[in-house]
Every structure is written in C-alpha cells, then in structure tokens.
C-alpha positions as a Python dict, from the first residue, in 0.01 Angstrom:
ca = {
    (1, 'X'): (0, 0, 0),
    (2, 'X'): (292, 232, 67),
    (3, 'X'): (416, 194, -290),
    (4, 'X'): (73, 284, -431),
    (5, 'X'): (61, 604, -226),
    (6, 'X'): (409, 702, -342),
    (7, 'X'): (321, 638, -707),
    (8, 'X'): (-1, 840, -682),
    (9, 'X'): (186, 1124, -513),
    (10, 'X'): (449, 1119, -787),
    (11, 'X'): (182, 1124, -1059),
    (12, 'X'): (13, 1420, -891),
    (13, 'X'): (346, 1608, -872),
    (14, 'X'): (422, 1545, -1241),
    (15, 'X'): (70, 1649, -1341),
    (16, 'X'): (105, 1971, -1140),
    (17, 'X'): (443, 2042, -1296),
    (18, 'X'): (317, 1965, -1647),
    (19, 'X'): (7, 2180, -1601),
    (20, 'X'): (219, 2466, -1472),
    (21, 'X'): (450, 2446, -1771),
    (22, 'X'): (150, 2430, -2006),
    (23, 'X'): (6, 2741, -1836),
    (24, 'X'): (335, 2932, -1862),
    (25, 'X'): (370, 2840, -2230),
    (26, 'X'): (16, 2969, -2283),
    (27, 'X'): (122, 3303, -2135),
    (28, 'X'): (415, 3313, -2379),
    (29, 'X'): (181, 3245, -2673),
    (30, 'X'): (-65, 3506, -2546),
    (31, 'X'): (212, 3766, -2514),
    (32, 'X'): (329, 3694, -2869),
    (33, 'X'): (-27, 3730, -2996),
    (34, 'X'): (-67, 4061, -2814),
    (35, 'X'): (259, 4190, -2959),
    (36, 'X'): (163, 4098, -3315),
    (37, 'X'): (-209, 4172, -3271),
    (38, 'X'): (-281, 3821, -3395),
    (39, 'X'): (-634, 3707, -3307),
    (40, 'X'): (-590, 3330, -3344),
    (41, 'X'): (-272, 3338, -3132),
    (42, 'X'): (-460, 3532, -2863),
    (43, 'X'): (-736, 3274, -2860),
    (44, 'X'): (-489, 2986, -2854),
    (45, 'X'): (-294, 3140, -2567),
    (46, 'X'): (-604, 3203, -2360),
    (47, 'X'): (-731, 2847, -2408),
    (48, 'X'): (-388, 2707, -2326),
    (49, 'X'): (-377, 2909, -2003),
    (50, 'X'): (-721, 2779, -1909),
    (51, 'X'): (-617, 2423, -1991),
    (52, 'X'): (-301, 2449, -1782),
    (53, 'X'): (-500, 2586, -1490),
    (54, 'X'): (-747, 2299, -1517),
    (55, 'X'): (-465, 2043, -1521),
    (56, 'X'): (-312, 2198, -1209),
    (57, 'X'): (-652, 2204, -1037),
    (58, 'X'): (-723, 1843, -1131),
    (59, 'X'): (-382, 1735, -1000),
    (60, 'X'): (-443, 1917, -672),
    (61, 'X'): (-783, 1753, -641),
    (62, 'X'): (-634, 1413, -729),
    (63, 'X'): (-367, 1449, -460),
    (64, 'X'): (-631, 1517, -194),
    (65, 'X'): (-856, 1229, -302),
    (66, 'X'): (-579, 970, -342),
    (67, 'X'): (-559, 721, -51),
}
C-alpha cells in the first residue's frame, strides 16, 4: 500500500508540474499574440492558459482524493 501512495503522489506532482508548464507556455503564446495583434494566437494562448490551470486544479484535487 505504501508503494501505491508514493506512485499516486508522484503522478500528482508530475501532473502539477506539467500543467504549470502548459500554463506558462500559454502566457508566452498570449504575449506573442498581443505583440503581433494576432487574433488566433490570442485565442490559442487564452485556451492554453485555461487548460493548464485545469490540469493543475485536477492534479491538486487528485492528490487530496488519493488514498
């Protein structure tokens, strides 16, 4: 049972890290779209930021629910 808890904790940490990186990359895309006044890049950046935030939130929820 100890191994399962460690694996679930590791998965939650990686998901949080991956979601954070996805969110930061979305900010970079959004900034590039703002600089160039590029509508599709703005939309893509915003959705990527939202997606990264959802991944981080899901990982945080998963870490609290895991046994």
